Structures are given as C-alpha cells and as structure tokens.
KEKE-3310 file (N, C-alpha, C; in steps of 0.2 Angstrom, whole numbers, plus 5000, padded with zeros to 4 digits):
npx = (4913:4925:4926:4939:4953:4970:4982:4993:5010:5011:5013:5017:5013:5002:4992:4988:4975:4968:4972:4984:5003:5011:5027:5045:5054:5064:5075:5075:5067:5070:5081:5084:5083:5097:5104:5101:5086:5074:5066:5050:5041:5025:5014:5002:4985:4976:4960:4944:4935:4920:4913:4920:4935:4950:4954:4964:4965:4964:4966:4961:4963:4957:4968:4969:4967:4973:4969:4956:4941:4930:4916:4911:4911:4916:4913:4917:4912:4914:4927:4945:4955:4966:4979:4990:5000:5005:5013:5027:5022:5016:5001:4981:4975:4959:4954:4943:4934:4925:4909:4895:4890:4892:4904:4915:4928:4936:4954:4966:4980:4994:5000:5018:5027:5027:5021:5010:4994:4984:4969:4957:4944:4929:4933:4928:4931:4941:4938:4948:4963:4973:4986:4994:4996:4999:4990:4988:4983:4984:4975:4970:4956:4941:4932:4915:4899:4890:4885:4897:4900:4896:4889:4892:4886:4891:4885:4887:4903:4919:4934:4950:4969:4986)
npy = (5035:5035:5018:5012:5016:5023:5020:5031:5037:5047:5061:5080:5087:5084:5080:5092:5099:5090:5093:5091:5084:5077:5074:5069:5075:5080:5092:5098:5109:5115:5114:5103:5100:5101:5100:5084:5083:5085:5095:5098:5110:5116:5107:5107:5113:5115:5114:5119:5125:5136:5132:5120:5111:5105:5088:5070:5056:5038:5029:5010:5002:4986:4982:4981:4976:4978:4974:4986:4987:5003:5008:5019:5037:5047:5063:5076:5091:5103:5103:5098:5084:5074:5062:5050:5038:5026:5016:5010:5008:5005:5016:5015:5030:5040:5049:5066:5079:5092:5092:5100:5096:5084:5069:5072:5068:5056:5052:5041:5037:5030:5029:5032:5025:5032:5043:5051:5061:5077:5081:5093:5105:5097:5090:5074:5058:5040:5027:5023:5016:5006:4994:4985:4976:4983:4991:5005:5021:5038:5051:5067:5079:5086:5091:5091:5098:5100:5089:5080:5073:5068:5054:5047:5037:5026:5024:5015:5004:5007:5003:5004:4999:4998)
npz = (4835:4847:4853:4859:4867:4867:4882:4885:4890:4905:4905:4908:4902:4892:4899:4905:4902:4913:4925:4934:4936:4948:4951:4957:4948:4935:4941:4957:4966:4975:4989:5004:5021:5028:5015:5012:5006:4991:4987:4977:4972:4977:4966:4966:4960:4973:4977:4982:4985:4991:5003:5008:5016:5013:5015:5018:5014:5015:5002:4997:4982:4972:4960:4944:4925:4910:4894:4899:4905:4901:4909:4916:4922:4934:4942:4953:4956:4965:4968:4970:4967:4972:4968:4975:4974:4983:4982:4973:4960:4942:4935:4930:4924:4919:4909:4903:4897:4902:4893:4892:4901:4902:4899:4888:4871:4878:4887:4892:4901:4909:4923:4929:4942:4955:4952:4953:4954:4951:4949:4942:4948:4942:4934:4923:4926:4926:4938:4952:4947:4949:4940:4948:4965:4981:4978:4986:4991:4993:4994:4993:4996:4993:5009:5015:5016:5008:4992:4980:4970:4955:4944:4927:4919:4905:4890:4880:4883:4883:4879:4885:4880:4880)
capx = (4912:4930:4928:4945:4954:4976:4984:5001:5013:5006:5017:5013:5009:4999:4990:4989:4970:4963:4975:4994:5005:5012:5032:5050:5056:5068:5080:5070:5065:5073:5087:5081:5083:5105:5106:5100:5079:5075:5058:5047:5037:5018:5015:4996:4984:4972:4950:4939:4927:4920:4913:4925:4940:4957:4955:4968:4962:4971:4963:4964:4959:4959:4971:4964:4972:4971:4961:4951:4934:4926:4909:4909:4916:4913:4917:4919:4911:4916:4933:4950:4958:4972:4981:4996:5005:5008:5019:5033:5020:5012:4991:4979:4972:4957:4949:4937:4933:4916:4903:4891:4886:4895:4908:4919:4933:4939:4958:4967:4988:5000:5007:5025:5029:5028:5018:5004:4990:4978:4962:4955:4940:4923:4937:4928:4939:4939:4940:4953:4964:4979:4988:4997:4993:4993:4983:4987:4987:4986:4969:4966:4950:4936:4928:4911:4892:4885:4887:4904:4901:4892:4893:4891:4888:4892:4881:4895:4908:4926:4942:4955:4973:4991)
capy = (5036:5029:5015:5010:5020:5018:5024:5035:5040:5052:5067:5087:5094:5079:5079:5100:5102:5091:5092:5091:5078:5077:5069:5072:5071:5084:5097:5098:5118:5116:5105:5106:5096:5101:5094:5078:5082:5090:5098:5098:5115:5120:5108:5104:5119:5112:5120:5115:5129:5141:5130:5116:5109:5098:5082:5066:5050:5031:5024:5005:4999:4980:4980:4982:4973:4979:4977:4987:4990:5007:5008:5022:5041:5055:5069:5082:5098:5104:5101:5094:5075:5071:5057:5051:5033:5027:5012:5011:5005:5010:5015:5017:5038:5040:5056:5067:5086:5093:5093:5101:5092:5074:5069:5075:5064:5051:5052:5038:5034:5025:5033:5028:5023:5036:5049:5056:5069:5082:5082:5101:5103:5097:5085:5068:5057:5036:5026:5023:5009:5002:4991:4981:4978:4985:4997:5009:5029:5045:5055:5073:5080:5090:5089:5096:5093:5098:5083:5080:5067:5066:5049:5046:5028:5025:5018:5012:5004:5010:4997:5003:4996:4999)
capz = (4841:4850:4857:4856:4869:4870:4885:4883:4896:4909:4904:4912:4896:4888:4905:4909:4903:4916:4931:4936:4938:4955:4953:4957:4941:4935:4947:4964:4965:4982:4993:5010:5026:5026:5008:5011:5002:4988:4987:4971:4975:4975:4960:4962:4962:4979:4974:4990:4986:4996:5010:5008:5018:5010:5018:5018:5016:5013:4999:4995:4976:4969:4952:4936:4919:4904:4891:4904:4901:4904:4910:4921:4923:4936:4942:4959:4953:4971:4972:4966:4971:4971:4969:4976:4975:4991:4983:4968:4954:4938:4937:4922:4923:4914:4910:4900:4898:4898:4888:4893:4908:4898:4898:4881:4873:4883:4887:4895:4901:4911:4927:4929:4948:4958:4948:4956:4950:4954:4945:4945:4948:4937:4928:4921:4927:4929:4946:4954:4945:4950:4939:4954:4971:4983:4977:4991:4988:4999:4990:4994:4992:4997:5015:5014:5020:5001:4989:4978:4965:4948:4941:4920:4916:4897:4888:4874:4886:4880:4881:4887:4879:4879)
cpx = (4918:4928:4934:4950:4965:4978:4991:5002:5012:5011:5014:5010:5004:4992:4985:4981:4965:4966:4984:4996:5011:5020:5039:5055:5061:5072:5074:5072:5071:5078:5085:5084:5094:5107:5104:5091:5082:5066:5054:5039:5032:5015:5007:4991:4977:4967:4948:4936:4926:4917:4916:4932:4947:4954:4961:4963:4967:4963:4964:4960:4961:4962:4965:4969:4969:4970:4959:4947:4930:4918:4907:4913:4911:4917:4916:4918:4912:4923:4937:4951:4961:4974:4988:4997:5005:5014:5019:5029:5016:5003:4988:4977:4967:4952:4947:4937:4928:4915:4898:4887:4888:4900:4911:4923:4937:4948:4961:4978:4989:5004:5013:5024:5031:5027:5009:4998:4984:4974:4959:4949:4933:4929:4933:4933:4936:4939:4946:4956:4971:4979:4990:4994:4998:4987:4982:4988:4982:4982:4967:4962:4946:4932:4923:4903:4890:4890:4894:4903:4896:4896:4889:4890:4885:4888:4884:4898:4915:4931:4947:4964:4980:4993)
cpy = (5031:5025:5010:5017:5018:5024:5026:5036:5046:5057:5073:5091:5092:5079:5089:5101:5099:5092:5094:5088:5079:5072:5072:5071:5079:5084:5097:5106:5123:5112:5110:5101:5094:5098:5086:5077:5087:5090:5101:5102:5117:5116:5104:5112:5115:5116:5118:5119:5133:5136:5122:5114:5103:5093:5075:5061:5043:5028:5015:5001:4993:4983:4976:4979:4977:4971:4980:4989:4994:5009:5016:5029:5045:5058:5071:5089:5103:5107:5098:5089:5074:5065:5052:5043:5032:5019:5012:5009:5009:5009:5017:5025:5038:5047:5059:5073:5087:5094:5096:5100:5084:5076:5068:5066:5060:5051:5045:5041:5033:5031:5032:5028:5028:5041:5049:5061:5072:5082:5090:5099:5103:5093:5077:5062:5045:5032:5024:5016:5009:4996:4984:4981:4980:4988:5002:5018:5033:5050:5061:5076:5083:5088:5091:5093:5093:5090:5085:5076:5069:5060:5050:5041:5028:5021:5014:5013:5007:5004:5000:4998:5003:5001)
cpz = (4844:4854:4860:4860:4869:4875:4883:4890:4899:4908:4908:4907:4895:4895:4906:4907:4908:4924:4933:4938:4944:4953:4955:4952:4938:4941:4951:4964:4971:4987:5001:5015:5027:5021:5009:5006:4998:4988:4982:4974:4974:4968:4961:4963:4965:4976:4979:4989:4991:5003:5008:5013:5015:5017:5015:5019:5015:5006:4995:4988:4974:4962:4947:4932:4914:4900:4898:4902:4905:4904:4913:4922:4928:4940:4951:4958:4957:4974:4969:4968:4970:4972:4970:4978:4982:4989:4974:4964:4947:4939:4932:4927:4915:4914:4903:4900:4898:4896:4887:4896:4907:4898:4891:4877:4878:4880:4892:4895:4907:4915:4929:4937:4950:4955:4954:4952:4953:4949:4944:4945:4944:4932:4928:4923:4928:4936:4948:4949:4944:4946:4942:4960:4974:4982:4981:4991:4994:4993:4995:4991:4995:5003:5015:5016:5010:4996:4984:4974:4960:4946:4934:4920:4907:4895:4883:4880:4881:4884:4879:4888:4880:4874)
residu = (MET:GLN:THR:THR:ILE:THR:ALA:ARG:PRO:LEU:THR:ALA:GLN:ASP:PHE:ALA:PRO:TYR:GLY:ASP:VAL:LEU:ALA:ALA:GLU:GLY:GLN:ALA:ASP:LYS:ILE:ILE:ASN:GLN:GLY:PHE:CYS:GLY:ARG:TRP:HIS:ASP:ARG:ALA:ARG:LEU:ASP:PHE:GLY:PRO:ASP:GLY:ARG:ALA:GLY:ILE:SER:ILE:PHE:LYS:ALA:GLU:PRO:ARG:SER:LEU:PRO:TYR:THR:LEU:ASP:LEU:LEU:GLU:ARG:HIS:PRO:GLU:GLY:SER:GLN:ALA:PHE:ILE:PRO:ILE:SER:MET:THR:GLU:TRP:LEU:VAL:ILE:VAL:ALA:ALA:ASP:ALA:GLY:GLY:ALA:PRO:GLY:ARG:ILE:ALA:ALA:PHE:ILE:ALA:ALA:PRO:GLY:GLN:GLY:ILE:ASN:LEU:HIS:ARG:GLY:THR:TRP:HIS:GLY:VAL:LEU:THR:PRO:LEU:HIS:ALA:PRO:GLY:LEU:PHE:ALA:VAL:ILE:ASP:ARG:ILE:GLY:ALA:THR:PRO:ASN:LEU:GLN:GLU:PHE:PRO:LEU:GLU:VAL:PRO:ARG:THR:ILE:THR:ARG)
# end
C-alpha cells in the first residue's frame, strides 16, 4: 500500500481521469470585449443530475503545509464540483478513482496559481487544501434536496509530499 504520495504538477492530461483543469493557459478560444479579453470557452463538464441545480458558494479554508497527512477522502455521487481559487496561490489537489465503492489508488497534484479544477461526479477527493492564505475559492456544485456527500476515513493515513 502506498503510504507516501508525491504531489506532481497539475496538468490536464494527468488529471483527466478525475475531472477538468480550469486555467487560462495557451491561446484563448475567443477574443471578446473589443479585443481586451481572452475567453477559454466551455472548459468543464458540469453535471448536477436530474434533481439538482448549479450553485455558486465561496469557501475559505485554512492553509495546510507539506508534508500533509491525508486521513479522509470524500465524494459527491450526485454531481460534479468545481474549485476556482480567488487568490493567486498554489494549492494541493488529492484524488482517487473509485474502486467498487471505495477509493482506489490516490494521486496528488500541486495546482499552480490561477489553476482551478472540476471534479467529475463520484470522484473521490481530499478536502480543500490551500497551501497559502487566504484560502478563498469559488465553488460551483450541486444544490439539491438529496444527500450528496460520502466520506471515507482512511485506516492508514497517507503522507503527501512535494
């Protein structure tokens, strides 16, 4: 069992099994606002199920440091969840594919300043883990009447390093 996980830089290719990377990287898809604004168009597959709607919330999380002890994963079976940092600081993203209702192999990424993510529905992930204050994020996720959170405490905590 992996007990130490090395976080690697967040890239769209490496993160694709878990979700979408949201960033203004490369050439913009469109130039708008009289040529003063680039638009990176339709970058995430938002999914709120048949009984949910999109909601935008603001989260303020306490900064953590590396090495980080991971002892809990969670997932949202009824909808996707996007995290868009409001401050330009790096942050830690921890994910795992589903393995029969439990988290499978865990991966960790360092999101660069300005990178956000959209977790696909049902993707296991760590809690919001900014590495610097103020830890402000806009979060776009499912609002609905049915439960949408499953937590999985890890019997053996993992250590996340850089």
